[in-house]
C-alpha positions as CSV (number, residue, x, y, z in Angstrom):
1,M,-62.1,111.1,-167.3
2,K,-63.6,112.7,-164.2
3,L,-67.1,113.6,-163.2
4,E,-67.4,117.3,-163.6
5,Q,-69.7,117.9,-160.6
6,P,-69.7,114.8,-158.4
7,Q,-71.5,116.6,-155.6
8,S,-74.6,117.0,-157.9
9,I,-75.2,113.3,-158.1
10,R,-77.9,112.1,-155.9
11,T,-79.0,108.8,-157.5
12,V,-76.9,105.8,-158.4
13,F,-78.3,102.8,-160.4
14,F,-76.5,99.5,-160.6
15,D,-76.6,96.6,-163.0
16,A,-76.8,93.2,-161.2
17,G,-75.1,90.4,-163.1
18,F,-71.2,90.7,-163.0
19,T,-71.6,94.1,-161.3
20,L,-73.1,93.1,-158.0
21,L,-73.4,89.3,-158.4
22,Q,-71.3,86.6,-159.8
23,P,-72.0,82.8,-160.2
24,H,-70.8,80.7,-157.3
25,P,-68.8,78.6,-157.3
26,S,-68.6,79.1,-161.1
27,I,-70.9,78.3,-164.1
28,A,-68.8,75.3,-165.0
29,E,-68.8,73.9,-161.5
30,I,-72.5,74.4,-161.1
31,C,-73.1,72.6,-164.4
32,Q,-70.8,69.8,-163.3
33,Q,-72.6,69.4,-159.9
34,I,-76.0,69.2,-161.5
35,C,-74.8,66.7,-164.0
36,Q,-73.3,64.5,-161.3
37,Q,-76.6,64.7,-159.3
38,L,-78.3,63.4,-162.4
39,S,-75.7,60.6,-163.0
40,L,-73.8,62.3,-165.8
41,H,-70.1,62.6,-164.9
42,I,-68.1,65.1,-166.9
43,D,-64.7,66.5,-166.3
44,L,-64.7,70.1,-165.3
45,E,-62.1,70.9,-168.0
46,Q,-64.5,69.5,-170.6
47,I,-67.3,71.7,-169.4
48,Q,-65.1,74.8,-169.3
49,A,-64.0,74.1,-172.9
50,Q,-67.6,73.6,-174.0
51,I,-68.7,76.9,-172.3
52,E,-66.2,78.7,-174.5
53,N,-67.8,77.1,-177.6
54,A,-71.3,77.9,-176.3
55,E,-70.5,81.6,-176.1
56,D,-70.9,81.8,-179.9
57,F,-74.4,80.4,-179.5
58,Y,-75.1,83.0,-176.8
59,F,-74.1,86.0,-178.8
60,R,-75.7,84.8,-182.0
61,H,-79.0,84.1,-180.3
62,T,-79.1,87.3,-178.3
63,R,-78.2,89.4,-181.3
64,S,-81.0,87.8,-183.4
65,H,-83.5,88.1,-180.5
66,P,-82.9,91.5,-178.9
67,F,-86.1,91.5,-176.9
68,I,-85.5,88.2,-175.2
69,W,-84.8,89.7,-171.8
70,S,-88.2,91.4,-171.6
71,N,-90.1,88.2,-171.2
72,N,-89.6,85.7,-168.3
73,Q,-90.7,82.7,-170.4
74,D,-88.4,83.6,-173.2
75,I,-85.5,84.0,-170.8
76,N,-86.0,80.5,-169.4
77,T,-86.4,79.0,-172.8
78,F,-83.2,80.7,-173.9
79,W,-81.1,79.5,-171.0
80,I,-82.5,75.9,-171.3
81,D,-81.5,76.0,-175.0
82,Y,-78.1,77.4,-174.0
83,Y,-77.4,74.6,-171.5
84,A,-78.7,72.0,-173.9
85,H,-76.3,73.3,-176.5
86,L,-73.5,73.2,-174.0
87,L,-74.2,69.6,-172.9
88,R,-75.1,68.1,-176.2
89,P,-71.7,66.7,-176.9
90,F,-71.9,64.6,-173.7
91,I,-75.3,63.1,-174.3
92,E,-76.2,60.1,-176.4
93,E,-77.5,61.1,-179.8
94,H,-81.3,61.8,-180.0
95,D,-81.7,61.5,-176.2
96,E,-83.5,64.9,-176.2
97,K,-85.5,64.0,-173.0
98,R,-82.3,63.5,-171.0
99,L,-80.8,66.6,-172.5
100,Y,-83.8,68.8,-171.6
101,E,-83.9,67.4,-168.0
102,L,-80.3,68.3,-167.5
103,A,-80.6,71.8,-169.1
104,S,-83.8,72.7,-167.3
105,T,-82.4,71.6,-163.9
106,I,-79.3,73.7,-164.4
107,N,-81.5,76.7,-165.3
108,D,-83.5,76.2,-162.1
109,E,-80.3,76.1,-160.1
110,F,-79.4,79.6,-161.2
111,D,-82.7,80.9,-160.0
112,K,-81.5,80.2,-156.4
113,H,-79.5,82.7,-154.4
114,T,-77.1,79.9,-153.4
115,S,-75.7,79.9,-156.9
116,W,-74.6,83.5,-156.6
117,Q,-72.3,85.5,-154.4
118,L,-71.5,89.2,-154.0
119,Y,-68.3,90.7,-155.2
120,P,-66.2,91.7,-152.2
121,D,-66.7,95.4,-152.9
122,V,-70.5,95.4,-153.1
123,Y,-71.7,95.5,-149.5
124,G,-69.3,98.2,-148.4
125,T,-70.0,100.4,-151.4
126,L,-73.8,100.1,-151.1
127,K,-73.7,100.8,-147.3
128,T,-71.5,103.8,-147.8
129,L,-73.7,105.4,-150.4
130,H,-76.9,104.5,-148.5
131,D,-75.5,106.0,-145.3
132,R,-74.6,109.2,-147.2
133,G,-78.2,109.6,-148.3
134,Y,-78.0,108.6,-152.0
135,T,-81.0,107.1,-153.7
136,L,-80.0,103.7,-155.0
137,G,-81.6,101.4,-157.6
138,V,-81.0,98.3,-159.7
139,I,-81.6,98.1,-163.5
140,S,-81.0,94.6,-164.7
141,D,-81.7,92.3,-167.6
142,W,-82.8,89.2,-165.6
143,G,-85.7,86.9,-164.9
144,I,-88.1,87.5,-162.1
145,S,-85.9,85.3,-159.8
146,L,-83.6,88.3,-159.3
147,G,-86.0,89.9,-156.7
148,P,-85.8,86.9,-154.3
149,I,-82.0,86.6,-154.9
150,L,-81.4,90.2,-153.9
151,R,-83.7,89.7,-150.8
152,E,-81.9,86.5,-149.7
153,M,-78.6,88.3,-150.1
154,Q,-79.9,91.1,-147.9
155,L,-79.4,93.8,-150.5
156,T,-82.9,95.1,-150.8
157,Q,-82.4,97.2,-147.7
158,F,-80.2,99.5,-149.7
159,F,-82.4,99.9,-152.8
160,D,-85.2,102.4,-153.3
161,C,-86.2,100.6,-156.5
162,V,-85.4,97.4,-158.5
163,L,-86.1,97.4,-162.3
164,I,-86.0,93.8,-163.7
165,S,-86.4,93.5,-167.4
166,A,-88.7,90.4,-167.2
167,A,-91.0,92.3,-164.8
168,T,-91.1,95.6,-166.6
169,R,-91.3,93.9,-170.1
170,H,-88.5,96.2,-171.3
171,A,-84.9,95.2,-171.7
172,K,-81.6,97.1,-172.0
173,P,-80.6,99.2,-173.8
174,S,-84.2,100.4,-174.2
175,P,-84.6,104.0,-173.0
176,T,-88.0,103.0,-171.7
177,L,-86.4,100.8,-169.0
178,Y,-84.1,103.6,-167.9
179,D,-87.0,106.1,-167.9
180,L,-89.0,103.8,-165.7
181,A,-86.0,103.6,-163.3
182,L,-85.9,107.4,-163.1
183,Q,-89.6,107.6,-162.4
184,R,-89.5,104.9,-159.7
185,A,-86.5,106.6,-158.0
186,N,-88.1,110.0,-158.4
187,A,-84.7,111.0,-159.9
188,I,-83.5,113.6,-162.4
189,P,-81.2,112.3,-165.2
190,D,-78.6,115.1,-164.8
191,Y,-78.2,114.1,-161.2
192,S,-78.0,110.3,-161.7
193,I,-75.4,107.8,-162.8
194,H,-75.7,104.1,-163.8
195,I,-72.9,101.6,-163.5
196,G,-72.6,98.3,-165.3
197,D,-70.3,95.9,-167.1
198,S,-71.7,96.2,-170.7
199,Y,-71.0,99.2,-172.9
200,I,-74.0,98.5,-175.2
201,N,-76.5,97.8,-172.5
202,D,-75.4,99.9,-169.6
203,V,-73.5,102.8,-171.2
204,I,-75.6,103.4,-174.3
205,G,-78.8,102.7,-172.5
206,A,-78.2,105.1,-169.7
207,R,-76.8,107.8,-171.9
208,A,-79.9,107.7,-174.1
209,V,-82.0,109.2,-171.3
210,G,-79.4,111.6,-170.0
211,I,-78.0,109.4,-167.1
212,T,-74.3,109.6,-166.8
213,P,-72.9,106.1,-167.5
214,V,-70.0,104.4,-165.7
215,L,-68.5,101.3,-167.2
216,L,-67.3,98.6,-164.7
217,D,-64.4,96.6,-166.1
218,R,-63.4,94.2,-163.4
219,E,-61.1,92.2,-165.7
220,H,-59.1,95.3,-166.9
221,R,-59.9,94.6,-170.5
222,V,-60.2,98.2,-171.7
223,T,-58.5,101.5,-171.0
224,E,-59.8,105.0,-170.7
225,K,-58.1,105.9,-174.1
226,T,-60.5,103.6,-175.9
227,L,-63.7,104.9,-174.1
228,D,-65.9,107.9,-174.2
229,C,-67.3,107.3,-170.7
230,L,-66.2,107.0,-167.1
231,L,-64.4,103.8,-166.3
232,V,-63.8,102.0,-163.1
233,H,-62.4,98.6,-162.2
234,S,-64.2,98.1,-158.9
235,L,-67.2,99.5,-157.1
236,T,-65.0,101.2,-154.6
237,E,-63.5,103.3,-157.4
238,L,-67.1,104.6,-157.9
239,L,-66.8,106.2,-154.5
240,D,-63.7,108.0,-155.6
241,I,-65.5,109.3,-158.7
242,L,-68.3,110.6,-156.5
243,E,-65.7,112.0,-154.0
244,V,-67.3,110.0,-151.2
245,E,-65.1,109.1,-148.3
246,R,-64.9,105.3,-147.9
247,L,-66.0,103.7,-144.7
248,E,-63.3,102.4,-142.4
249,G,-61.9,99.1,-143.7
250,E,-62.4,99.9,-147.3
251,H,-59.1,101.6,-147.8
252,K,-57.3,98.3,-148.0
């Protein structure tokens, strides 16, 4: 699938988590490091296995609480509950105080920019689009810590607006959040695209207000035959869709 009139696009919105940023070194390793600091020693393989089990908790909870990402306190409470669920098998029964300490410390760690890193294709893509005069923005389901994280990673220089669900009190795929982004960017839906890694949150949300959605599938889990939207496997492929010449060094 191709963009019919790539030259008409003037505004590009980006999701943040797993589009621009990824946990560093990894969720399991960060959990292990915090546990070790608090005198709980767990094998990395055990944590990784428990993360897979905790995914069911994640999806059940977020489906039953669809507005969780629009409130910073609710976001923190959810993640603390998530990490408590993850670590419960490794804690003595009924030691809820110990479990809460571990879970809340891990949650605090993910509020720091040092627990995140950019994907290799992020900086070059943003610089290319910025230098070509595109209006750029972020639309993300995240707590208020995202702002400082983006600043510390020197990304805010590229963005004309940053819409964070906890700050706007609206979460994906709410059309209100995407409408707010258009207003902040002074953008027209027909001349805008939004790229993110979630079909429901990013594709459906953007499409609801007339923004052209692009699904980012870094893990090559889907194919164009199964989709009704634009698909890329890296941010540099977004430049190809827009027919924007890549900066020197990005052709590798």
